[in-house]
Backbone as CSV, one residue per row, in Angstrom:
resi,resn,N_x,N_y,N_z,CA_x,CA_y,CA_z,C_x,C_y,C_z
1,UNK,138.098,208.506,191.428,139.328,207.740,191.501,139.837,207.458,190.098
2,UNK,141.117,207.575,189.924,141.741,207.278,188.631,142.097,205.800,188.552
3,UNK,142.363,205.342,187.347,142.790,203.965,187.128,143.902,203.984,186.098
4,UNK,144.688,202.907,186.091,145.847,202.813,185.205,145.535,202.110,183.891
5,UNK,144.541,201.225,183.905,144.181,200.471,182.708,142.699,200.128,182.795
6,UNK,142.112,199.794,181.657,140.681,199.514,181.622,140.381,198.379,180.662
7,UNK,139.390,197.582,181.026,138.890,196.504,180.165,137.412,196.765,179.919
8,UNK,137.001,196.617,178.677,135.581,196.699,178.335,135.062,195.274,178.183
9,UNK,134.371,194.791,179.218,133.828,193.431,179.201,132.306,193.465,179.063
10,UNK,131.772,194.571,178.544,130.327,194.666,178.354,129.869,193.617,177.353
11,UNK,128.769,192.965,177.682,128.214,191.935,176.803,128.780,190.549,177.061
12,UNK,129.808,190.437,177.876,130.398,189.136,178.191,129.762,188.573,179.454
13,UNK,129.553,187.264,179.466,128.957,186.605,180.621,130.029,185.912,181.454
14,UNK,129.678,185.649,182.711,130.545,184.939,183.651,131.015,183.632,183.009
15,UNK,132.280,183.320,183.096,133.347,183.926,183.883,134.262,184.849,183.078
16,UNK,133.872,185.224,181.876,134.781,185.973,181.005,135.249,187.313,181.569
17,UNK,134.409,188.138,182.191,134.947,189.390,182.757,136.052,189.151,183.787
18,UNK,135.873,188.150,184.643,136.895,187.839,185.650,138.157,187.292,184.989
19,UNK,138.014,186.435,184.014,139.188,185.869,183.341,139.992,186.951,182.627
20,UNK,139.301,187.883,181.989,139.997,188.982,181.327,140.689,189.882,182.351
21,UNK,140.029,190.123,183.479,140.639,190.935,184.540,141.879,190.251,185.082
22,UNK,141.800,188.969,185.325,142.957,188.213,185.844,144.155,188.321,184.914
23,UNK,143.914,188.135,183.636,144.999,188.198,182.655,145.624,189.594,182.614
24,UNK,144.792,190.637,182.608,145.310,192.000,182.540,146.061,192.364,183.821
25,UNK,145.534,191.978,184.979,146.193,192.293,186.247,147.584,191.656,186.328
26,UNK,147.749,190.482,185.759,149.055,189.817,185.791,150.109,190.616,185.031
27,UNK,149.681,191.431,184.074,150.606,192.237,183.287,150.854,193.613,183.908
28,UNK,150.152,193.926,184.995,150.270,195.234,185.630,151.207,195.158,186.836
29,UNK,151.707,196.299,187.250,152.594,196.368,188.415,151.751,196.363,189.695
30,UNK,152.294,195.812,190.776,151.579,195.864,192.054,151.203,197.307,192.410
31,UNK,149.978,197.462,192.894,149.487,198.781,193.279,148.728,199.509,192.188
32,UNK,148.873,199.078,190.947,148.140,199.729,189.865,146.666,199.327,189.928
33,UNK,145.808,200.183,189.381,144.363,199.979,189.434,143.825,199.673,188.042
34,UNK,143.001,198.645,187.982,142.325,198.239,186.754,140.841,198.534,186.906
35,UNK,140.259,199.152,185.887,138.805,199.338,185.858,138.241,198.361,184.844
36,UNK,137.215,197.621,185.259,136.559,196.638,184.393,135.108,197.053,184.233
37,UNK,134.723,197.333,182.999,133.327,197.671,182.696,132.616,196.399,182.266
38,UNK,131.530,196.053,182.973,130.816,194.805,182.703,129.317,195.040,182.787
39,UNK,128.571,194.289,181.982,127.117,194.353,182.046,126.536,193.119,182.719
40,UNK,127.338,192.109,182.941,126.886,190.895,183.621,126.662,191.207,185.096
41,UNK,125.421,191.104,185.553,125.077,191.433,186.944,125.809,190.520,187.939
42,UNK,126.190,189.320,187.525,126.922,188.407,188.408,128.308,188.948,188.762
43,UNK,128.794,189.908,187.991,130.118,190.466,188.280,130.150,191.172,189.629
44,UNK,128.987,191.588,190.147,128.896,192.208,191.473,129.397,191.234,192.539
45,UNK,129.161,189.959,192.337,129.618,188.926,193.273,130.989,188.402,192.861
46,UNK,131.165,188.196,191.556,132.380,187.551,191.056,133.649,188.368,191.261
47,UNK,133.609,189.670,191.014,134.827,190.485,191.105,135.392,190.555,192.530
48,UNK,134.563,190.864,193.549,135.122,190.877,194.910,135.646,189.508,195.339
49,UNK,134.927,188.449,194.954,135.369,187.091,195.304,136.711,186.777,194.654
50,UNK,136.840,187.108,193.373,138.105,186.899,192.666,139.248,187.632,193.366
51,UNK,139.020,188.893,193.729,140.074,189.680,194.379,140.504,189.049,195.701
52,UNK,139.543,188.608,196.479,139.858,187.963,197.753,140.695,186.712,197.539
53,UNK,140.319,185.905,196.574,141.023,184.652,196.309,142.414,184.867,195.718
54,UNK,142.581,185.917,194.913,143.839,186.132,194.179,144.785,187.112,194.862
55,UNK,144.357,187.719,195.972,145.233,188.639,196.682,145.242,190.060,196.149
56,UNK,144.190,190.428,195.441,144.043,191.796,194.954,143.059,192.534,195.856
57,UNK,142.991,193.850,195.724,142.079,194.648,196.538,140.914,195.117,195.674
58,UNK,139.712,194.830,196.115,138.515,195.290,195.414,138.177,196.681,195.938
59,UNK,138.187,197.675,195.064,138.008,199.063,195.469,136.573,199.558,195.324
60,UNK,135.705,198.747,194.749,134.316,199.144,194.628,133.815,199.157,193.200
61,UNK,132.566,199.577,193.078,131.886,199.522,191.790,130.937,200.710,191.680
62,UNK,130.861,201.282,190.500,129.917,202.349,190.184,129.161,201.952,188.931
63,UNK,127.979,202.514,188.767,127.252,202.303,187.518,127.583,203.461,186.589
64,UNK,128.097,203.128,185.403,128.519,204.127,184.428,127.945,203.742,183.068
65,UNK,127.100,204.605,182.544,126.527,204.405,181.210,125.893,203.026,181.057
66,UNK,125.143,202.592,182.050,124.439,201.320,181.976,125.291,200.095,182.229
67,UNK,126.528,200.292,182.628,127.423,199.171,182.922,127.971,199.326,184.343
68,UNK,128.436,198.229,184.889,129.103,198.258,186.189,130.584,198.504,185.967
69,UNK,131.127,199.466,186.671,132.553,199.803,186.534,133.254,199.415,187.832
70,UNK,133.901,198.251,187.808,134.623,197.719,188.967,136.047,198.256,188.962
71,UNK,136.574,198.535,190.161,137.959,198.958,190.290,138.704,197.961,191.165
72,UNK,139.820,197.466,190.631,140.614,196.445,191.300,142.069,196.931,191.383
73,UNK,142.662,196.813,192.569,144.075,197.171,192.733,144.898,195.887,192.771
74,UNK,145.912,195.839,191.913,146.755,194.644,191.842,147.515,194.470,193.146
75,UNK,147.470,193.262,193.640,148.190,192.917,194.859,149.662,192.688,194.585
76,UNK,150.400,192.571,195.661,151.853,192.393,195.557,152.232,190.984,195.327
């Protein structure tokens, strides 16, 4: 799956990956996809929860080069 923008949040602890994702998503158009690379294991719980609360779509997560790569689609 392709993405429109990416954030490198490796090395950052909760809640910083989610806060950075929120800020970047607000600058994106509805329907665009953001990939967030994070090493904080709590992001597995935090990212889907954030998407549910904020009206975005959580598209899943893969492990890439020792980091979690979350994909989020900006809601309308």
